[in-house]
N, C-alpha and C positions, 0 to 999 in steps of 0.2 A: 257380499260387501267386505267379508273378511279376507277372501282371496285377493280382491282388488286392493285393500289396504297393504296386503304383504308384499304383492309385486311392485305397487307404489314407493313402500320403503326399501326395497332392493334397488329401485331405480335412483333413489334419493343417495342412498349409501354409495352407490357406484359414481354418482356426479360428484359427490363430495371428495370421493378417493382421486378423482381426475383433476378436479380444480383445485384441490390443497396444494399439492406439489408446484402446479403452475405459479400459483401465488408466491410460494416459497422462493420461487427463483426470479424474483423482481430484478430487473437491471437496469443500471443507470447510464447513460450514454454520453460520452464525450463528443461534443458536436464536431469539433474541428477534424479528428481522426476517423470518428465514426466508430471507436472502441466501445465496447458494452462491457461494464464490470458490474457484478452482482451486488445487490443492496446489501448483503450479510455475508460474512465469511466466519467459518471457524476451524480452529485447529489446536491440536493437542502437543503440549510439550511437558516433560518431565512430570506426566501423570494429571498434569493439570489442561482442563479444556477451557479455550477463549473464544466467547462470541463477541464479534466486533461488528460495527455498523459504519456505512460508508459516510464519510464527512464532506466530500467534494471529489470533483475530477477537474483535469486541466491537461493541457498539451505541452510537450516539451519541445521547442522549437531551435532549430540551428540557422540562424539567417532567416530564409524564407522556407525551409525545408522542416516539415514535420517529422519529430523523429519518433517520438511514442504518445500514446495517451497513458495517463496516471491517474491513480485512484488513490485515495487515503483513507483510511479505516482507524477506529478507535473503538475501545471497549467501554461501554455505557456512557457515550458521550453527553448525553442531555443537550441542553440548551444554552448559551452563553453569550457574551459580548467577544469582539474580535480579538482584543487583547487578551482575555481568558482563554481563548480557542489557540491562540498562538502558544501561549505558556502551558498550556495541557499537552499540546502537540509535542514540545519540545521537554517535557518534564518526565522522569521515571516515574513509574506507578502502575498507570493502565496499559494494557497491551494495546499495540499499534500496528498498522502494515502499510506498506507501500507496495503496490502494484502497477508495473510498467509492462505495457502491450506495445512492440515495436511496430511502428508504420513503416519502415524500411530497413533495410539490411544496414550493417555498423560494423567496421573493424575492429578487432578487440584492442588494438593500439590507441584507438579514437576514445575508447570506452574508459580504458585506463587511465588515459591523459585527461578526461573529462573530471572523472573521480579525484584523482589527485589535486586538481586545480580546485575544484569544490571544497576539499578539505582544507586546503590553505587558505581559501576565502572566508571560511566558517571559524577557523581555529586561530587562537592568539598562538606567539611564537612558544610560550611553555606549554601550551594544550598540545602544541604538534610535537613537541618532545617527550610528553607523555604518551601519546597514543600513536608515535609513529610506526612502531613494530604491527600494530593492530591495522594500520591503513595499509602496510605492505603486505599483510596476509589477505586483507579484505581485497585489495585490488588485484591480487594474484588469483582471485577467483574467476575472473572476466579474462581468461586466457583463450578465448574461442569467439570468432565472429558471430554475431547475433544475426538471425535472418527475419524477415518479415513475419508478423503474427507470432513469435517467440515471445516469451514472458520472463522478468525478472520479479521476483518477490522478496521484499525485505520484512521481516516481523521484529518487533522491539518488545521483548517480555520483562515484565518486572524484574528487578535486580541488574538492570544495564545489558542485558543479552541481546545480542543480535542474531538472527537466524538469516541465512541467506539461501535461497533457492534460484539457481541459475539454470535456465532452459530445461527445468523438471528436475535437477539435480541438487540434493541439498548438502551444503557444504559445512564445515566443522563450526560450530556456534563460536562467537568473539563476545566475551563479557567484559565490559569496563564502562561505566556510565558517563563519562567524557566522550568516548568514541561514538556512543550512541546517540547523544545529543549533537554532536556535531555533523554525524551523518544524516540525521534527519533534518538539520539547518539547511542542507543543500537545496531541499525542496521547501521546507518551512521556516526558515531564518531570515535575516534581514537582507542577506546576499543571496535568495533564491534564484535557482535557475529556470522557475518558470511563475506565472501569475499565481503567487501563494495564497491569495484571498480566494481564489476558486476552489482550493483544497479544503476549506473550511465552511463554505458558504452554506452547507445545509445543516450545520448546527449553530449559526450565528444567529441570535435573535435579530428579528427583523424591527 
């Protein structure tokens, strides 16, 4: 009996070793593009580690074309009202991330033009004057055409710092709280280019 219990214990340990990593890799599917995003992401910046949970997914369309699936993440999001969720998404404090997974190839000129338009729609004239140098720097990061299944990752860490990863290449950080808020507003602000409610639906109280 002792030998049987010993073997059973080994089998149970192996089973847990196989199951646990699978559970940790829970994926959330964006139905329109079929893109799948991990439910949890982690990253380290300046010796601080941030653990984020997905708050929602949606699709960016241009007329009838699906451009990319997009996921939004937030550090310890909890559950809140829709208004509170949008406020939290556009406020400095908790780390956040936007991941874009492209469903089609897009030229760099179109990407740069879309970003410039997004900043203008979500910033006042005074704000644009304040952040123009950062907008120019940021837009300059997207000087290569993007191919299907490539990703853009944007991270907003406390202190108004934006980290940009383009097709796997990490670009120099940009630190300006106004710039960070206006950038995030492109997806989560009043003039969002997507159905912004989808990006917070997992944390909104039913």
